[in-house]
PQR file of N, CA, C, O and H, with PARSE charges and radii, in Angstrom:
ATOM      1  N   MET A   1      11.515 -35.213  17.601 -0.4000 1.5000
ATOM      2  CA  MET A   1      12.424 -36.324  17.457 -0.0000 2.0000
ATOM      3  C   MET A   1      11.985 -37.504  18.323  0.5500 1.7000
ATOM      4  O   MET A   1      11.706 -37.297  19.504 -0.5500 1.4000
ATOM      5  N   LEU A   2      11.913 -38.672  17.824 -0.4000 1.5000
ATOM      6  CA  LEU A   2      11.572 -39.842  18.605 -0.0000 2.0000
ATOM      7  C   LEU A   2      12.871 -40.496  19.009  0.5500 1.7000
ATOM      8  O   LEU A   2      13.842 -40.579  18.258 -0.5500 1.4000
ATOM      9  H   LEU A   2      12.140 -38.840  16.865  0.4000 1.0000
ATOM     10  N   GLU A   3      12.824 -40.960  20.259 -0.4000 1.5000
ATOM     11  CA  GLU A   3      13.981 -41.613  20.910 -0.0000 2.0000
ATOM     12  C   GLU A   3      13.434 -42.858  21.719  0.5500 1.7000
ATOM     13  O   GLU A   3      12.589 -42.756  22.609 -0.5500 1.4000
ATOM     14  H   GLU A   3      12.035 -40.893  20.870  0.4000 1.0000
ATOM     15  N   LYS A   4      13.999 -44.018  21.318 -0.4000 1.5000
ATOM     16  CA  LYS A   4      13.645 -45.167  21.976 -0.0000 2.0000
ATOM     17  C   LYS A   4      14.585 -45.354  23.245  0.5500 1.7000
ATOM     18  O   LYS A   4      15.811 -45.325  23.140 -0.5500 1.4000
ATOM     19  H   LYS A   4      14.685 -44.101  20.595  0.4000 1.0000
ATOM     20  N   GLN A   5      13.971 -45.532  24.362 -0.4000 1.5000
ATOM     21  CA  GLN A   5      14.691 -45.748  25.651 -0.0000 2.0000
ATOM     22  C   GLN A   5      15.079 -47.194  25.805  0.5500 1.7000
ATOM     23  O   GLN A   5      14.582 -48.099  25.134 -0.5500 1.4000
ATOM     24  H   GLN A   5      12.975 -45.556  24.447  0.4000 1.0000
ATOM     25  N   ALA A   6      16.052 -47.363  26.787 -0.4000 1.5000
ATOM     26  CA  ALA A   6      16.497 -48.691  27.092 -0.0000 2.0000
ATOM     27  C   ALA A   6      15.359 -49.691  27.488  0.5500 1.7000
ATOM     28  O   ALA A   6      15.404 -50.875  27.155 -0.5500 1.4000
ATOM     29  H   ALA A   6      16.456 -46.629  27.332  0.4000 1.0000
ATOM     30  N   ASP A   7      14.344 -49.151  28.214 -0.4000 1.5000
ATOM     31  CA  ASP A   7      13.255 -49.985  28.623 -0.0000 2.0000
ATOM     32  C   ASP A   7      12.127 -50.226  27.617  0.5500 1.7000
ATOM     33  O   ASP A   7      11.099 -50.829  27.926 -0.5500 1.4000
ATOM     34  H   ASP A   7      14.308 -48.189  28.485  0.4000 1.0000
ATOM     35  N   GLY A   8      12.388 -49.686  26.295 -0.4000 1.5000
ATOM     36  CA  GLY A   8      11.465 -49.929  25.270 -0.0000 2.0000
ATOM     37  C   GLY A   8      10.485 -48.829  25.020  0.5500 1.7000
ATOM     38  O   GLY A   8       9.830 -48.794  23.978 -0.5500 1.4000
ATOM     39  H   GLY A   8      13.224 -49.197  26.044  0.4000 1.0000
ATOM     40  N   THR A   9      10.372 -47.913  25.978 -0.4000 1.5000
ATOM     41  CA  THR A   9       9.488 -46.760  25.794 -0.0000 2.0000
ATOM     42  C   THR A   9       9.991 -45.767  24.780  0.5500 1.7000
ATOM     43  O   THR A   9      11.196 -45.703  24.534 -0.5500 1.4000
ATOM     44  H   THR A   9      10.904 -47.942  26.825  0.4000 1.0000
ATOM     45  N   ILE A  10       9.134 -45.009  24.197 -0.4000 1.5000
ATOM     46  CA  ILE A  10       9.595 -44.033  23.206 -0.0000 2.0000
ATOM     47  C   ILE A  10       9.281 -42.668  23.725  0.5500 1.7000
ATOM     48  O   ILE A  10       8.176 -42.395  24.194 -0.5500 1.4000
ATOM     49  H   ILE A  10       8.156 -45.061  24.397  0.4000 1.0000
ATOM     50  N   VAL A  11      10.262 -41.815  23.637 -0.4000 1.5000
ATOM     51  CA  VAL A  11      10.155 -40.379  24.074 -0.0000 2.0000
ATOM     52  C   VAL A  11      10.048 -39.540  22.860  0.5500 1.7000
ATOM     53  O   VAL A  11      10.857 -39.708  21.947 -0.5500 1.4000
ATOM     54  H   VAL A  11      11.160 -42.037  23.257  0.4000 1.0000
ATOM     55  N   LEU A  12       9.077 -38.616  22.774 -0.4000 1.5000
ATOM     56  CA  LEU A  12       8.926 -37.662  21.748 -0.0000 2.0000
ATOM     57  C   LEU A  12       9.513 -36.326  22.268  0.5500 1.7000
ATOM     58  O   LEU A  12       9.088 -35.834  23.313 -0.5500 1.4000
ATOM     59  H   LEU A  12       8.420 -38.480  23.515  0.4000 1.0000
ATOM     60  N   ASP A  13      10.488 -35.743  21.537 -0.4000 1.5000
ATOM     61  CA  ASP A  13      11.006 -34.392  21.976 -0.0000 2.0000
ATOM     62  C   ASP A  13      10.804 -33.507  20.817  0.5500 1.7000
ATOM     63  O   ASP A  13      11.236 -33.831  19.711 -0.5500 1.4000
ATOM     64  H   ASP A  13      10.833 -36.143  20.688  0.4000 1.0000
ATOM     65  N   GLY A  14      10.147 -32.369  21.023 -0.4000 1.5000
ATOM     66  CA  GLY A  14       9.867 -31.418  19.959 -0.0000 2.0000
ATOM     67  C   GLY A  14       9.149 -30.225  20.567  0.5500 1.7000
ATOM     68  O   GLY A  14       9.095 -30.045  21.783 -0.5500 1.4000
ATOM     69  H   GLY A  14       9.796 -32.107  21.921  0.4000 1.0000
ATOM     70  N   GLN A  15       8.614 -29.438  19.688 -0.4000 1.5000
ATOM     71  CA  GLN A  15       7.793 -28.305  20.172 -0.0000 2.0000
ATOM     72  C   GLN A  15       6.585 -28.098  19.296  0.5500 1.7000
ATOM     73  O   GLN A  15       6.578 -28.398  18.102 -0.5500 1.4000
ATOM     74  H   GLN A  15       8.658 -29.584  18.700  0.4000 1.0000
ATOM     75  N   LEU A  16       5.559 -27.571  19.944 -0.4000 1.5000
ATOM     76  CA  LEU A  16       4.285 -27.345  19.252 -0.0000 2.0000
ATOM     77  C   LEU A  16       4.062 -25.820  19.164  0.5500 1.7000
ATOM     78  O   LEU A  16       4.153 -25.078  20.143 -0.5500 1.4000
ATOM     79  H   LEU A  16       5.565 -27.328  20.914  0.4000 1.0000
ATOM     80  N   MET A  17       3.773 -25.423  17.949 -0.4000 1.5000
ATOM     81  CA  MET A  17       3.578 -23.948  17.711 -0.0000 2.0000
ATOM     82  C   MET A  17       2.200 -23.693  17.057  0.5500 1.7000
ATOM     83  O   MET A  17       1.775 -24.462  16.194 -0.5500 1.4000
ATOM     84  H   MET A  17       3.699 -26.025  17.154  0.4000 1.0000
ATOM     85  N   ASP A  18       1.511 -22.620  17.468 -0.4000 1.5000
ATOM     86  CA  ASP A  18       0.222 -22.257  16.900 -0.0000 2.0000
ATOM     87  C   ASP A  18       0.577 -21.389  15.636  0.5500 1.7000
ATOM     88  O   ASP A  18       1.158 -20.312  15.766 -0.5500 1.4000
ATOM     89  H   ASP A  18       1.856 -21.996  18.169  0.4000 1.0000
ATOM     90  N   ILE A  19       0.258 -21.825  14.566 -0.4000 1.5000
ATOM     91  CA  ILE A  19       0.554 -21.203  13.204 -0.0000 2.0000
ATOM     92  C   ILE A  19      -0.720 -20.578  12.615  0.5500 1.7000
ATOM     93  O   ILE A  19      -0.722 -20.173  11.453 -0.5500 1.4000
ATOM     94  H   ILE A  19      -0.214 -22.700  14.460  0.4000 1.0000
ATOM     95  N   THR A  20      -1.804 -20.498  13.405 -0.4000 1.5000
ATOM     96  CA  THR A  20      -3.048 -20.020  12.892 -0.0000 2.0000
ATOM     97  C   THR A  20      -2.928 -18.652  12.225  0.5500 1.7000
ATOM     98  O   THR A  20      -3.369 -18.457  11.093 -0.5500 1.4000
ATOM     99  H   THR A  20      -1.802 -20.827  14.349  0.4000 1.0000
ATOM    100  N   GLU A  21      -2.294 -17.665  12.983 -0.4000 1.5000
ATOM    101  CA  GLU A  21      -2.212 -16.297  12.447 -0.0000 2.0000
ATOM    102  C   GLU A  21      -1.332 -16.361  11.112  0.5500 1.7000
ATOM    103  O   GLU A  21      -1.682 -15.687  10.143 -0.5500 1.4000
ATOM    104  H   GLU A  21      -1.935 -17.823  13.903  0.4000 1.0000
ATOM    105  N   LEU A  22      -0.292 -17.097  11.063 -0.4000 1.5000
ATOM    106  CA  LEU A  22       0.516 -17.211   9.885 -0.0000 2.0000
ATOM    107  C   LEU A  22      -0.308 -17.687   8.727  0.5500 1.7000
ATOM    108  O   LEU A  22      -0.237 -17.122   7.636 -0.5500 1.4000
ATOM    109  H   LEU A  22      -0.008 -17.644  11.851  0.4000 1.0000
ATOM    110  N   LYS A  23      -1.084 -18.712   8.943 -0.4000 1.5000
ATOM    111  CA  LYS A  23      -1.898 -19.315   7.859 -0.0000 2.0000
ATOM    112  C   LYS A  23      -3.001 -18.353   7.342  0.5500 1.7000
ATOM    113  O   LYS A  23      -3.333 -18.308   6.157 -0.5500 1.4000
ATOM    114  H   LYS A  23      -1.141 -19.171   9.829  0.4000 1.0000
ATOM    115  N   GLN A  24      -3.547 -17.579   8.334 -0.4000 1.5000
ATOM    116  CA  GLN A  24      -4.561 -16.563   7.923 -0.0000 2.0000
ATOM    117  C   GLN A  24      -3.954 -15.412   7.148  0.5500 1.7000
ATOM    118  O   GLN A  24      -4.576 -14.859   6.241 -0.5500 1.4000
ATOM    119  H   GLN A  24      -3.277 -17.616   9.296  0.4000 1.0000
ATOM    120  N   THR A  25      -2.685 -15.042   7.530 -0.4000 1.5000
ATOM    121  CA  THR A  25      -2.011 -13.991   6.769 -0.0000 2.0000
ATOM    122  C   THR A  25      -1.654 -14.448   5.428  0.5500 1.7000
ATOM    123  O   THR A  25      -1.780 -13.675   4.478 -0.5500 1.4000
ATOM    124  H   THR A  25      -2.180 -15.491   8.267  0.4000 1.0000
ATOM    125  N   GLU A  26      -1.195 -15.706   5.260 -0.4000 1.5000
ATOM    126  CA  GLU A  26      -0.880 -16.277   3.927 -0.0000 2.0000
ATOM    127  C   GLU A  26      -2.140 -16.278   3.122  0.5500 1.7000
ATOM    128  O   GLU A  26      -2.105 -15.860   1.965 -0.5500 1.4000
ATOM    129  H   GLU A  26      -1.093 -16.334   6.032  0.4000 1.0000
ATOM    130  N   LYS A  27      -3.258 -16.722   3.656 -0.4000 1.5000
ATOM    131  CA  LYS A  27      -4.568 -16.693   2.847 -0.0000 2.0000
ATOM    132  C   LYS A  27      -4.960 -15.318   2.414  0.5500 1.7000
ATOM    133  O   LYS A  27      -5.434 -15.154   1.289 -0.5500 1.4000
ATOM    134  H   LYS A  27      -3.286 -17.062   4.596  0.4000 1.0000
ATOM    135  N   ALA A  28      -4.785 -14.282   3.269 -0.4000 1.5000
ATOM    136  CA  ALA A  28      -5.115 -12.988   2.912 -0.0000 2.0000
ATOM    137  C   ALA A  28      -4.248 -12.402   1.798  0.5500 1.7000
ATOM    138  O   ALA A  28      -4.681 -11.682   0.898 -0.5500 1.4000
ATOM    139  H   ALA A  28      -4.400 -14.415   4.183  0.4000 1.0000
ATOM    140  N   LEU A  29      -2.920 -12.804   1.958 -0.4000 1.5000
ATOM    141  CA  LEU A  29      -1.984 -12.391   0.942 -0.0000 2.0000
ATOM    142  C   LEU A  29      -2.249 -13.046  -0.468  0.5500 1.7000
ATOM    143  O   LEU A  29      -2.140 -12.400  -1.510 -0.5500 1.4000
ATOM    144  H   LEU A  29      -2.568 -13.389   2.689  0.4000 1.0000
ATOM    145  N   ARG A  30      -2.582 -14.292  -0.426 -0.4000 1.5000
ATOM    146  CA  ARG A  30      -3.032 -14.931  -1.778 -0.0000 2.0000
ATOM    147  C   ARG A  30      -4.242 -14.216  -2.301  0.5500 1.7000
ATOM    148  O   ARG A  30      -4.277 -13.901  -3.490 -0.5500 1.4000
ATOM    149  H   ARG A  30      -2.670 -14.817   0.421  0.4000 1.0000
ATOM    150  N   HIS A  31      -5.248 -13.936  -1.483 -0.4000 1.5000
ATOM    151  CA  HIS A  31      -6.428 -13.251  -1.939 -0.0000 2.0000
ATOM    152  C   HIS A  31      -6.158 -11.902  -2.530  0.5500 1.7000
ATOM    153  O   HIS A  31      -6.730 -11.534  -3.557 -0.5500 1.4000
ATOM    154  H   HIS A  31      -5.220 -14.192  -0.517  0.4000 1.0000
ATOM    155  N   LYS A  32      -5.200 -11.088  -1.820 -0.4000 1.5000
ATOM    156  CA  LYS A  32      -4.834  -9.827  -2.369 -0.0000 2.0000
ATOM    157  C   LYS A  32      -4.054  -9.896  -3.623  0.5500 1.7000
ATOM    158  O   LYS A  32      -4.207  -9.038  -4.493 -0.5500 1.4000
ATOM    159  H   LYS A  32      -4.736 -11.387  -0.986  0.4000 1.0000
ATOM    160  N   ASN A  33      -3.199 -10.907  -3.760 -0.4000 1.5000
ATOM    161  CA  ASN A  33      -2.447 -11.205  -4.968 -0.0000 2.0000
ATOM    162  C   ASN A  33      -3.428 -11.559  -6.136  0.5500 1.7000
ATOM    163  O   ASN A  33      -3.225 -11.141  -7.276 -0.5500 1.4000
ATOM    164  H   ASN A  33      -3.075 -11.603  -3.054  0.4000 1.0000
ATOM    165  N   ASP A  34      -4.445 -12.304  -5.826 -0.4000 1.5000
ATOM    166  CA  ASP A  34      -5.476 -12.596  -6.901 -0.0000 2.0000
ATOM    167  C   ASP A  34      -6.178 -11.373  -7.339  0.5500 1.7000
ATOM    168  O   ASP A  34      -6.399 -11.184  -8.535 -0.5500 1.4000
ATOM    169  H   ASP A  34      -4.610 -12.643  -4.900  0.4000 1.0000
ATOM    170  N   ASP A  35      -6.560 -10.483  -6.371 -0.4000 1.5000
ATOM    171  CA  ASP A  35      -7.269  -9.264  -6.628 -0.0000 2.0000
ATOM    172  C   ASP A  35      -6.395  -8.378  -7.575  0.5500 1.7000
ATOM    173  O   ASP A  35      -6.872  -7.842  -8.575 -0.5500 1.4000
ATOM    174  H   ASP A  35      -6.380 -10.637  -5.399  0.4000 1.0000
ATOM    175  N   LEU A  36      -5.130  -8.261  -7.213 -0.4000 1.5000
ATOM    176  CA  LEU A  36      -4.232  -7.429  -8.007 -0.0000 2.0000
ATOM    177  C   LEU A  36      -4.011  -7.978  -9.458  0.5500 1.7000
ATOM    178  O   LEU A  36      -3.925  -7.218 -10.422 -0.5500 1.4000
ATOM    179  H   LEU A  36      -4.742  -8.697  -6.401  0.4000 1.0000
ATOM    180  N   ALA A  37      -3.927  -9.315  -9.557 -0.4000 1.5000
ATOM    181  CA  ALA A  37      -3.723  -9.925 -10.872 -0.0000 2.0000
ATOM    182  C   ALA A  37      -5.086  -9.691 -11.691  0.5500 1.7000
ATOM    183  O   ALA A  37      -5.029  -9.505 -12.907 -0.5500 1.4000
ATOM    184  H   ALA A  37      -3.998  -9.932  -8.774  0.4000 1.0000
ATOM    185  N   ASN A  38      -6.220  -9.703 -11.057 -0.4000 1.5000
ATOM    186  CA  ASN A  38      -7.407  -9.416 -11.805 -0.0000 2.0000
ATOM    187  C   ASN A  38      -7.508  -7.991 -12.249  0.5500 1.7000
ATOM    188  O   ASN A  38      -7.942  -7.707 -13.365 -0.5500 1.4000
ATOM    189  H   ASN A  38      -6.267  -9.855 -10.070  0.4000 1.0000
ATOM    190  N   THR A  39      -7.098  -7.061 -11.356 -0.4000 1.5000
ATOM    191  CA  THR A  39      -7.134  -5.660 -11.736 -0.0000 2.0000
ATOM    192  C   THR A  39      -6.135  -5.456 -12.804  0.5500 1.7000
ATOM    193  O   THR A  39      -6.446  -4.656 -13.686 -0.5500 1.4000
ATOM    194  H   THR A  39      -6.745  -7.292 -10.449  0.4000 1.0000
ATOM    195  N   LEU A  40      -4.958  -6.057 -12.876 -0.4000 1.5000
ATOM    196  CA  LEU A  40      -3.997  -5.953 -13.920 -0.0000 2.0000
ATOM    197  C   LEU A  40      -4.644  -6.325 -15.252  0.5500 1.7000
ATOM    198  O   LEU A  40      -4.588  -5.585 -16.234 -0.5500 1.4000
ATOM    199  H   LEU A  40      -4.705  -6.707 -12.159  0.4000 1.0000
ATOM    200  N   GLN A  41      -5.247  -7.478 -15.240 -0.4000 1.5000
ATOM    201  CA  GLN A  41      -5.954  -7.997 -16.470 -0.0000 2.0000
ATOM    202  C   GLN A  41      -6.932  -7.084 -16.893  0.5500 1.7000
ATOM    203  O   GLN A  41      -7.023  -6.843 -18.097 -0.5500 1.4000
ATOM    204  H   GLN A  41      -5.293  -8.079 -14.442  0.4000 1.0000
ATOM    205  N   GLN A  42      -7.718  -6.509 -16.039 -0.4000 1.5000
ATOM    206  CA  GLN A  42      -8.721  -5.508 -16.446 -0.0000 2.0000
ATOM    207  C   GLN A  42      -8.116  -4.254 -17.134  0.5500 1.7000
ATOM    208  O   GLN A  42      -8.607  -3.757 -18.148 -0.5500 1.4000
ATOM    209  H   GLN A  42      -7.644  -6.705 -15.061  0.4000 1.0000
ATOM    210  N   LEU A  43      -7.026  -3.787 -16.510 -0.4000 1.5000
ATOM    211  CA  LEU A  43      -6.313  -2.692 -17.091 -0.0000 2.0000
ATOM    212  C   LEU A  43      -5.710  -2.951 -18.469  0.5500 1.7000
ATOM    213  O   LEU A  43      -5.738  -2.107 -19.366 -0.5500 1.4000
ATOM    214  H   LEU A  43      -6.627  -4.191 -15.687  0.4000 1.0000
ATOM    215  N   LYS A  44      -5.164  -4.162 -18.591 -0.4000 1.5000
ATOM    216  CA  LYS A  44      -4.675  -4.506 -19.917 -0.0000 2.0000
ATOM    217  C   LYS A  44      -5.738  -4.655 -20.997  0.5500 1.7000
ATOM    218  O   LYS A  44      -5.447  -4.516 -22.185 -0.5500 1.4000
ATOM    219  H   LYS A  44      -5.142  -4.847 -17.863  0.4000 1.0000
ATOM    220  N   ALA A  45      -6.947  -4.934 -20.590 -0.4000 1.5000
ATOM    221  CA  ALA A  45      -8.019  -5.062 -21.575 -0.0000 2.0000
ATOM    222  C   ALA A  45      -8.608  -3.699 -22.022  0.5500 1.7000
ATOM    223  O   ALA A  45      -9.382  -3.641 -22.977 -0.5500 1.4000
ATOM    224  H   ALA A  45      -7.182  -5.048 -19.625  0.4000 1.0000
ATOM    225  N   THR A  46      -8.256  -2.673 -21.365 -0.4000 1.5000
ATOM    226  CA  THR A  46      -8.720  -1.364 -21.722 -0.0000 2.0000
ATOM    227  C   THR A  46      -7.766  -0.521 -22.548  0.5500 1.7000
ATOM    228  O   THR A  46      -8.090   0.615 -22.895 -0.5500 1.4000
ATOM    229  H   THR A  46      -7.627  -2.720 -20.589  0.4000 1.0000
TER
END
């Protein structure tokens, strides 16, 4: 959140989080979902 002070300065209040692991997990899940969808399509074709 940005807050303008009486003297004109701006103070930023918030938090910083490392979401690298979350993004890597999401990517792996999307890849696995794609693999499963492809397998399902192959099974339907037989």
